[in-house]
C-alpha positions as CSV (number, residue, x, y, z in Angstrom):
1,M,104.2,86.5,144.6
2,A,104.4,89.0,143.3
3,V,106.9,90.4,141.3
4,T,109.0,93.5,141.9
5,S,111.9,95.1,139.7
6,R,112.6,99.1,139.5
7,K,112.2,99.5,136.5
8,V,108.7,98.8,136.4
9,M,106.4,101.8,135.6
10,E,102.7,103.6,136.1
11,V,101.6,104.6,132.1
12,D,101.1,107.5,132.8
13,Q,104.7,108.5,134.7
14,A,106.1,107.1,131.3
15,V,104.2,108.6,129.3
16,A,106.0,111.7,131.5
17,L,109.8,111.3,130.0
18,I,108.1,111.7,126.5
19,K,109.0,115.8,125.2
20,S,106.9,117.2,122.2
21,G,109.0,117.7,119.7
22,D,110.8,114.3,120.8
23,S,110.7,111.7,118.0
24,V,109.2,108.3,118.7
25,M,110.0,104.9,117.6
26,V,107.2,102.2,118.4
27,G,106.8,99.1,117.2
28,S,103.6,97.5,115.1
29,F,102.5,96.0,111.9
30,G,99.2,97.1,111.9
31,M,97.1,96.4,115.1
32,R,99.5,94.0,116.1
33,G,102.2,94.0,118.6
34,Y,102.1,97.8,119.2
35,P,101.9,98.8,123.3
36,A,98.5,100.2,123.1
37,A,98.0,101.2,126.5
38,L,100.8,103.4,125.7
39,V,100.4,105.3,122.8
40,H,96.8,105.6,124.3
41,A,97.8,107.2,127.3
42,L,100.3,109.8,124.9
43,S,97.5,110.8,122.7
44,C,96.1,111.6,126.1
45,S,99.1,113.4,127.6
46,P,99.6,117.4,126.8
47,V,102.6,116.3,124.3
48,S,102.7,117.7,120.5
49,D,104.5,117.8,117.3
50,L,106.5,114.6,117.4
51,T,107.8,112.2,114.3
52,V,106.6,109.1,115.1
53,I,108.3,106.3,112.9
54,S,106.6,103.4,112.6
55,C,106.3,101.2,109.8
56,D,102.0,101.8,109.8
57,L,99.8,104.2,111.9
58,G,97.1,101.6,112.4
59,S,93.4,103.1,111.5
60,P,91.7,106.5,111.5
61,G,91.2,106.9,115.4
62,V,92.8,103.1,116.2
63,G,95.6,101.8,117.0
64,L,98.6,104.5,116.7
65,G,95.7,106.0,114.0
66,E,95.0,108.0,117.4
67,L,98.2,109.7,117.8
68,L,96.7,111.6,114.2
69,T,93.2,112.2,115.2
70,M,94.7,113.4,119.1
71,G,96.9,116.3,117.0
72,K,99.8,114.5,117.9
73,V,102.1,114.0,114.4
74,S,103.9,116.7,112.3
75,N,106.3,114.2,110.8
76,L,105.3,110.4,110.1
77,I,109.2,108.4,108.8
78,G,107.6,104.6,108.1
79,T,106.9,102.6,105.0
80,F,102.6,101.8,104.8
81,Y,100.0,103.8,105.3
82,T,97.4,102.7,103.8
83,K,94.8,101.7,105.3
84,N,94.6,104.8,107.6
85,S,93.2,107.2,104.9
86,D,93.4,109.8,107.2
87,V,97.8,110.7,107.2
88,M,97.2,111.6,103.4
89,D,94.2,113.9,105.0
90,A,96.6,115.0,107.0
91,Y,99.7,115.4,104.4
92,L,97.3,116.9,102.1
93,A,96.2,119.8,104.4
94,G,99.9,120.8,105.2
95,K,99.2,119.1,109.4
96,V,102.2,116.6,108.6
97,Q,105.6,115.8,106.9
98,I,105.8,112.3,104.9
99,E,109.0,110.1,104.2
100,L,108.5,107.1,102.5
101,I,110.9,104.1,102.7
102,P,110.2,101.0,101.8
103,M,109.6,98.2,104.6
104,G,112.6,96.4,103.5
105,T,114.7,99.1,104.2
106,F,113.0,100.8,106.6
107,A,113.6,97.3,108.9
108,E,117.1,97.6,108.0
109,A,117.5,101.3,108.2
110,V,116.2,100.8,112.4
111,R,118.6,98.0,112.8
112,A,121.5,100.2,111.8
113,G,120.2,102.6,113.4
114,G,120.6,99.9,116.1
115,V,124.2,98.7,115.4
116,G,126.1,101.8,114.8
117,V,125.9,102.0,110.8
118,A,125.4,105.1,109.3
119,G,123.9,103.9,106.4
120,F,123.9,101.3,103.7
121,Y,124.0,101.6,100.1
122,T,120.0,99.7,98.7
123,A,118.6,99.1,95.3
124,T,115.5,99.6,96.5
125,A,113.6,102.9,95.0
126,V,116.5,103.0,92.2
127,G,114.1,104.8,89.4
128,T,111.2,105.8,91.3
129,E,109.5,108.7,93.4
130,L,111.4,107.2,96.7
131,S,115.0,108.2,95.0
132,K,115.1,111.8,94.7
133,G,116.9,113.5,96.0
134,K,118.6,110.7,97.2
135,E,122.6,110.6,97.0
136,S,123.7,107.5,95.0
137,R,126.4,106.0,93.4
138,V,127.1,102.6,91.5
139,F,128.6,99.5,92.6
140,N,129.5,96.6,89.6
141,G,127.0,98.6,87.2
142,R,124.3,98.8,89.2
143,E,122.8,101.8,90.8
144,Y,122.0,102.1,94.3
145,L,120.4,104.7,97.2
146,L,122.1,105.9,100.3
147,Q,120.2,104.9,103.5
148,P,120.7,107.2,105.9
149,A,120.2,104.7,109.2
150,L,116.7,105.5,111.3
151,R,116.6,106.5,115.7
152,A,114.6,107.8,117.9
153,K,115.0,110.1,121.1
154,V,112.0,107.0,122.4
155,A,111.3,103.7,121.6
156,L,107.1,102.0,122.9
157,I,107.8,98.2,122.1
158,K,105.0,95.6,123.6
159,A,106.4,92.6,124.6
160,H,104.8,89.1,125.5
161,K,106.8,88.6,128.8
162,A,110.1,90.3,131.3
163,D,111.8,89.7,133.9
164,A,112.0,92.1,136.9
165,V,115.2,93.0,135.7
166,G,113.9,93.8,131.4
167,N,114.8,90.7,129.3
168,L,112.0,90.8,126.6
169,V,110.1,87.5,125.1
170,Y,107.6,88.3,122.0
171,Y,105.3,86.8,121.5
172,K,105.1,85.4,117.2
173,T,104.1,88.0,114.9
174,A,104.4,90.2,116.9
175,Q,107.4,91.0,117.5
176,N,107.9,92.2,113.7
177,F,109.7,96.0,114.7
178,N,110.2,95.7,118.3
179,P,113.7,94.1,119.6
180,Q,115.2,96.5,116.0
181,M,113.3,99.3,117.9
182,A,114.6,97.9,121.2
183,M,118.0,99.4,119.9
184,A,117.9,102.5,118.3
185,A,116.5,104.8,120.3
186,D,117.6,106.4,124.5
187,L,114.9,105.6,125.5
188,V,113.2,102.1,125.4
189,I,109.7,102.0,127.0
190,A,108.6,98.7,127.0
191,E,105.2,97.2,128.0
192,V,104.4,93.6,128.6
193,D,102.0,91.3,129.4
194,H,103.7,89.5,132.0
195,L,106.0,90.0,134.2
196,V,107.7,87.1,136.0
197,P,110.9,86.4,138.5
198,T,114.5,86.8,137.5
199,G,115.5,83.2,136.3
200,E,112.5,82.6,134.6
201,I,112.8,83.2,131.6
202,D,115.5,80.5,129.8
203,P,118.6,82.6,128.5
204,E,118.0,80.5,124.9
205,H,114.3,82.5,124.8
206,I,115.6,86.2,125.4
207,I,115.3,87.9,122.4
208,T,116.1,91.8,123.6
209,P,118.4,91.7,126.7
210,H,117.3,93.9,129.4
211,N,120.1,96.0,129.6
212,F,119.0,97.8,126.2
213,V,115.5,98.6,128.1
214,D,114.7,101.6,130.4
215,V,111.0,101.3,131.6
216,L,108.8,98.7,132.2
217,I,104.9,99.0,131.9
218,V,103.1,95.6,132.7
219,R,99.6,95.7,131.0
220,T,96.8,95.7,132.9
221,A,93.1,95.1,132.8
222,D,93.3,99.1,134.4
223,S,96.0,100.4,131.5
224,W,93.9,98.8,128.4
225,P,91.3,96.5,128.5
226,T,92.4,94.9,125.5
227,T,95.0,91.3,124.7
228,M,95.9,92.2,121.7
229,V,99.7,90.9,121.8
């Protein structure tokens, strides 16, 4: 018996909710735990001038790198771009602006955005190039930098399973930044491998509760031919 949900949309319908100039968080760590069908559809859409908030940007023309290849990105906020040489080329050509944030600080900034914390102080990056322009304070004789929280207009996340109301379960390390991003955006679109009836997921296994999820995309062979988690 097919499972139905009022939150389920087709990929193109969901991507049409994203507008030029939007800030978009995307869950990922390399090619794992990223919403491949949504990213591909977004790269083929007419939007542009996006601020992409993600740990990395995939590889040249692959994964999240497809967004850069297709000219959709004007600003990047993230932590790890060394696998995608196109990022540096675009930066040196003045096509994109980049804000680098250490990975742990990045994760905490997204979490802070999701729980309503405006910012926090961290000792990470003190005395480095990344500290330039940031407010600092001394606590107990040690210098700390102020890191503002991160939020976005839209979050594109990847989960392994959802029930009909939108409770999410992730697959091992493919969870990465997805749960935090689901809490830190105004509109949350989740791409899932499986849709099951409400009540089938053990409440103890739910990572992202349904009230954080606005739209569900169920990955099919037609929407994206890979089986990457």
